[in-house]
N, C-alpha and C positions, 0 to 999 in steps of 0.2 A: 457490436462494435469491436474493433480489434486493436490490440496494443501496438504502438509504434515506438521503438526505442531509439536511443541516441545514436545508433549506428548510421542512421540516415544523415547525420551531420558529417560523418566520415565520407559517405558517398557524395554529398554535396561538395566537400572539399576536394575530392578526386576529380569531379567534373570541372571545378574551377581551375584546377591545375592543368587539366587537359586543354582547357580553353585559353590558357596563358593569362588568366586574370587572378587578381588577389582580392579576397573578400574577408571580412570578419565573419567567420562561419556562424558563430553563435548569434550575432546580431541579425545576420541575414535570415537565419532560421526563425528567429523570433518575429521578424518583420513579416515573413511569409505566413506564419501561423496567424498573426494578427489580421492580415489581409483576408485569409481564408475564413476566419471566424466571423468577419463582417457579413459575408454571404451566407454562412451556415446558420447564423442566429435566427433567421426567419423560419428555419426548419427545426428549431429547438435542438440544434446540435452545436458542438463546440470541441475544439482540440485543446486539451489541457495538458499541462506538464506537471510532473511530480516525481518524488524520489521513492524508491523501494525502501521500506523501513528496515529490511534485513541487510541489504547489500549497499544501500546508498546510491545505487545506480539510477540515472535519470531515465524516465519513460514519458512518451507522449501517448495520450489516449484520445480516441474519438468518442465523445461523451454525449449521451442523451441528457439535456439540461432540465427536462421535466422532473420535478422533485417528487417522484413516485418510485419507491424502492423496487416495486415489481417491474416497472418499465426499464430499470437500469440493467437488470440481469437479462441475458440473451433470451429471446422468445423461444429458443430451442428447449427451454426448461418449463416444466409444469409448475403450478402453484404449490404442489406437494414437494417438488424438488426445492423450490425456493424456501419453503418452511424449514427444510433440513439445513439449507445454507444459512438462513437467518439464525437458527439455533447455534450453528458453529460460530458465527460472528459474535453472538451474545456471550458464549462461553469464553471466547478468546478475550473479549473486552473486559470481562470481570475477573479474569485470571491475573495472577501476580505479574507475569512477564509477557502476556499477550500471545502465548502459544498454547497449543492443545495437542495432547498425545493422540496418536492415530487410533488407538483402541477407544479412547473417550469420544472421538468423532463418530465412530461406528455405533457406539452405545446410544448416541443421540437419536438414531433413526428408529429406536424401539417405541418411542411415544412422541409423535410429532403433533398432529392435530386430531382432536376428538378421539384419542386412543388409537389412531391408525398407526400401523407399523410399515416400515420400508425394508425391503430385503437387503441383506448385507451385500449381495452381489451388485444390486443397483447402486447402493451407497458407495461402494468401492469404485464403480464406474464413474459416478459423479465426481468423486474426489480426484480421480485421475484426470478427468476432463477439466475440472477447475484449475488444476495445477498447470496443465498444458495451455490454458487460456489466461494464465497469470492472475486468476482470482485468488488463488492460494499458492503458497510456497511450501514444498515438502522438505523437511530436514530429516533425511534418512539416517543420519548418524545418531540423532536423538529420538528417532521414531515419532516425529511430531509435525504439526503444520503451523504456519503463521499466515497472516493476511498478506495477499499479494499486492503488487502496485496498483492493479485495477480497482481493488476495493478502496484503498485510501484515496485514489484520485477521483473515482466515480461515485463512491458512496460515503466519502468523508463527511460531508455535510449531514447526511442522514444519520451516521453514527454519532456525531456530536450532538445532534438534536434529540435522538432517542435515548442515548446512553450518557447523557451529560453528567450524571452523578458518578460515572465510573471512568470516564476518559479525561485526558488532559493533553496539553501541548508540550512538545519538547522544549525545554528551557533554553536551548541553543538555537534551533532553527525556527521555533515558534509555530510549527505545524503539528497536526495530529500525531500523537505518539501512543500506539497500542503496544507494539513490540519494542521493549527497551528495558533499561535498568534505572533504579532510583538511587538518589544520594542517601547514604546511611544516616546523615545528620538531619536533613530537612525534608526528605522524602520526595523531592522534585524528580521528575522523570526525564530521561534523555534517550534519544536514539543511540544505539551502539556506535554507528558510523559517525555521528556528530561528536560523540565523546572522544572517539579515537582521533578524529581530525583536530580536536582541541589539544590533545596530547602531542600530536605530530607537529602542530604549529607553534607550540609553546617554546620549544628550544631549551627547555629546562625541566627539572624534576619537580619544580614548584608549581603544580597545577591545582587550582582551587575551584570549587563549585561556584558557578556564576550567580547562584541564588544566595547561599548562606556563607560563602567564602571559606568553607572548610577545605583543608588540603586533601587532595585525593592521592592515593597510592597507585602507582602504575601496576596493572595486573596483566 
């Protein structure tokens, strides 16, 4: 399956302008997705929308709805590749901020299943491929990786089911939050972009945690 981002909305808007018609682009896009999903459901496929945890950007993804994690990841990858990918997800989920250093990612390939090792060259190729396919996001400045929008959209239910003791929802948008920050007072977790939007919309310096009402400092 391939990621479809919100730039298609811009394309639709340009087509409407060229035709001399006015549409509510967001509503029209949602209606079209709903219509297509009706036909796709018999094939166990669905178009889902979600936000990138890191940037807050909206993405549309063509999803396999069968709840088997191996069927979610492209068939271009082997079971051994998926074992590596699953270890990366696991380590990100249990980390403090939902990210994983590049060197730590590569270290995971040393002992995957039954003592088998993956070459660093192949592991690096997989990481590059997963970044280009939006399964992962590479933060070159901090030399780390975060989960990409395809993971949270396509594998979100799997992550919440398997790692329910380690994951939580963002207290602002109420969706899965792996990469984010916590309130110093109550430890509730928030997406960075959700927290920033709260500051931007507040119109004042008096911004409080939605959960415990502790005042936050602007950083």
